[in-house]
N, C-alpha and C positions, 0 to 999 in steps of 0.2 A: 935274194930270197932261193928257198929250194926249188928244185923242178917240180912242174906239176908232177901229181899221181897217176899213173897208170888208168890209162879210161878217162881221164880229164883232159882239156884243151885239144877239142877237134878242131877241125878247120872250117868257117863258113865263108861260100864262095858267093861273094858280093855279086849284085843283079846289074842290069844293062839300064836302071831306072834309079837312081840313087836322089834323095833329097837332104840337105843340110838341115840340121836340127841344134839351133843358137839359145843354147840354155841361160837363162836367168842372167846374160853379162848387163847387170845393172849398178848402177853407182854404189848402191851397198855395199860391194867387193870390193870396191878398189877406192873409196874414202878412209881418210885415218881417221880413226875414232869410231866409225860404223862398227858392233860388235860383229858382221859378218866379212871385214875385209881381211882381204888375202897379205901376203907377205911380200908379194911380185906382181906385177903387171904380166909377164912373160909369158901366161896364159890367153890374157886379152891380144896379145900382139898377133901369137900365131893365130888363133882364131879368128881374127880379121883377117890374115894374107888366105886363110882356109876360104870363107866367107867372099873375098874377093874371086878368088880363082874361082867357087863354082860360078857367081852372076855371071863374070866373063863366058864361062863354057854354057850359060842356059839350064842350070841345075836351080832347083826350086830352092831356096832358102827361109826359113822357116822360123819365129821367133817365140820365146818364152820372157814373161816376167811373173811378178807375183805380187799381188795385189789383194788387198782385203776390205771387205765395209769396214766407215769407220771405227765401229765399236767392236771389230774383227769377229764378230758373232761366225763368220764363213769360213773361220779356222778352227774351230771346232777345239776340241782337245790338243791337236796340234801343236796351237798358241799357247795352250796351258803348259804344254814342255817343251816349246821354246819360246819363252816370251818374249825375247829379242825379235821375233816377228811381229810384233805388235807395231815396228818403226815403219811398217810397210801398211800400216791401216790409211785408207782414205788417199792413199797417191802420196803424192811429196817428192822430194829431190832423190832421196837413196831409191826409187825404183823406177826413175828416167835410165833408157837404155843410154850405155856408153858411147861416144862419138864414132868411136874405131869401127862398130860393128852394129849402128844404130840402121834400124829397116830402114827400106827405100819404098818409094811407091809399089805398087802391087804385091810387095813382101807380106805374108799371113803374119800376125803377132795374135799371139794367143798367152790370155792371161786365167793362172792358175791360181787355186790355194794351197796347193800340197806339193810332195816332194815332185812327182812322175809328170811328165809333161802329155802322159795320155791321159792321168785321171780327172776325171771330171771335165775333160773340153771335148775338143772338137777333131782333135788328132790324125785318130785312128782311121774316123769315116773319109775324113779331108784324106791322107795318104791313099787309101784306098782307090777313092775318086779322081787322084793323079797317077795310077797306077803304079806309084811308087814301092819299091822293093826293097831298098837299102837306105839305112838313115845312117849318116856321115855325125856325128853327134860332139861337138865344142862347148865347151860353157862351164859353170860352175854348180855346185860344188861336186869335186870327183866320188865323193863317199857319202851327198844326199841327192841331188837331184837329177847328175849324171848318171849317177849308177840307177837310180829308181826306174829313170827313162830308158835307160837300155834294157835294163830286164825285162818292162811293160812291154818296149821294142821286141825282142825275140818271143814274146808272151804273144803276143798281136801278128805275131808272123812274118816281122821283117829283120833284113839281116842288120844287126847295129854293128857300126864300127866306130870305135870311140877313140879320139885323135888326143894322143898320151899327152904331146907339146901344150895341147889347146884347150887342154879342163886343167883344174886349181881345186888347190884345198887350202885350209888353214894350216895345214903343217903336211911335214913329209911321211912321214908316219903314215895317216889316213889315205893319203894320195898314193902310193908305193901299194900297200897292202890292199886297195879297193881296184889298182887296175891289175895288180897278179891275180883276184878274183872272178875279176869279169874275164880274164883272157881265159880262167879257165873254164868258165859254164854257162858265160852270157855273149860274148862279144868276140868282135877281135881289135886289140887294140893295137894302134898301128900310129906309124910315126906321122908326122906333117909330110915330110917330102912326099911320103906312098900317098896319103889322102888328095894332095895335090895333083898329081902324077893321074890318078883315078877318076878325080874331079873335071881334071883337062880334057878328058875321052868321054864327060859326060856319059860315066858310067860303063864305059868300052875301052880304057884304058890300061894299064896295068893293075891285077887282080891283087890287092894283099892279102887274098886268100889262100894265095900259090904257096907263100915262102912266110909264114908264121912268125918263125923266130927272127928274120931279118927284119921284117916289116915293124914288130913289134919293138924293136930295142934300137931302131937307128936316130 
């Protein structure tokens, strides 16, 4: 893609109190035959590595998943627009977390009905209470819930770091286009090694914001 236009893609400096936000790493995205199934598990494996580093470093990990009431009434017109979401009504196998990143005791799980992890949940108040200043985002999908959550993160005053290797979509075009746009306007898009280095220091390690082009492409 072309370079960002002048006046875009400024640099955000990550803070010293990060949390990892693991977005919707559910069976729906990794089960053949599911309408949501991704073409690769690479992002799941990358997300698992990022999550494990956070745990070792004592950085909070927060998980989200999607579930609707049995009649999906709480999905409103979103379910009308995306009928495939009805597969997540009333719980079930597609809504279970993948074992590679399954929440551990003490890790917060937020159940949501819409794209953003912030919309209709307690995420913002929880992050505020924890004095978090930076969210390291992994999960799916890049063009949907990851993007919406990153946009809401910056709107709530948190620095969003989207881990390129640890997010995925159903095709390369929406994945790359949305990463490009997130870097231009809403987030720092960083590579997995940069994310792990940052988290190992509990937020005081290498600064992904100091060298944006390198961190985004490694």
